[in-house]
N, C-alpha and C positions, 0 to 999 in steps of 0.2 A: 504493499499499500504506500505509494509515493506521497510526499509532500508537495503542496501546490502553492503558488503565489500568484497574485496579479500585479501587473505593473501600474503603478500610480500615475505614471505619465502616459497619457493617450498616444496612440500612433497618429500619424497625419490624418487618417479618416475618422479619428474620434474613438476608435476601439481601444479598450484596455485589455491588454493580452494576458491569458491565464498560462502559466508555464509549469511544468513537472520538474521536481528536483532533478537535477543532472543536465538539464537543458543548456545548450551553448549560448542561448540568448537569455537565460536567467537575468533579470534587471539588476542593476546596481543596488546594493542594500538601502540606500536612500530612497530609491523609487519601488521598494519591494514591500507589498502588504501580504503578510502570510495568510494563507487561506487553511492552514493546518493539513492535516492527512486526510486523503479521499480514496475511495475504491477505484475511482475513475474521474476522467476529466469532466464528465456531465454533472457530477455531483460538486466538484469544484467551481464549475461555471454557476450553478446555482447559488453558491455561497458568495462569489464575486458580485453577482447581480443585486446582492443586498447593499453593496458599497457603490456600484456604478451601473448606470442604466444600459451603457453600450459596452459589452464584453465579447470577447472572441478567444477561441483557442489557438495557441501557437501552431503554426502549420507544421513545425518541426517535431515537437515533443507532444502535441496534443491534436493530431490530424483529425481525429474522430470528431472533435469539437470545433474545428476550424471552418469557418465559411469562406469560400474563395477558392483560389487555385490550390491544388494539393501539392505538397512538396515531394520531391523524388531524392533518392540518394545522391544523385549528382549535383543537387542544388547546393548542398553543405560542404561537399569535399573541398574545393579550393578556398572557401571562406575559413574552414577549420584548419587549413594547412597554410601555415604562415610562411612557408618558402615559395609558395606560388607567385610567379611574377606576372605582371599584366599582359605579357606577351604570350604566356602560356594559357590564359584564362580566355574562355569563349564569352560571347556577348551576354549570355545569361548570367555568368559569374560577374561581370562587370556592372550589369543593371542591378543586381541584388546588392553587389559591394557598394555602388553609388547611393542606393537607397538607405542601405545601414549607415553609411557615413553620413548623410544628411540627417538621419534620425539622431545618431550620436551627436552631432553639431548642435541640433535643436535643444537636445537635452542639457548640453553644456552652455547653450545661450550664445553661440557662435554665430 
């Protein structure tokens, strides 16, 4: 039974993402609201809705609760591998990478 959290900082579309323990996109502790332990993401999503009206499951760690495009194993490979160069990355990586950088900059107020 994993521990879940919801990101206090909304995504660009207004979603507050729910993450399972061990997710590579687990938010920074300042932005983390613990949802405690749940059997599955659906239960965690119910708890998150008590805090935020618009919640969504992380497409990587909670795909059963994610609305929108599904993640594939290829989506996270280059992102989690720090040695990948921009020349080695395909357009999907650059797009996901650019969106992630934009999200990080927004959180930092840059």
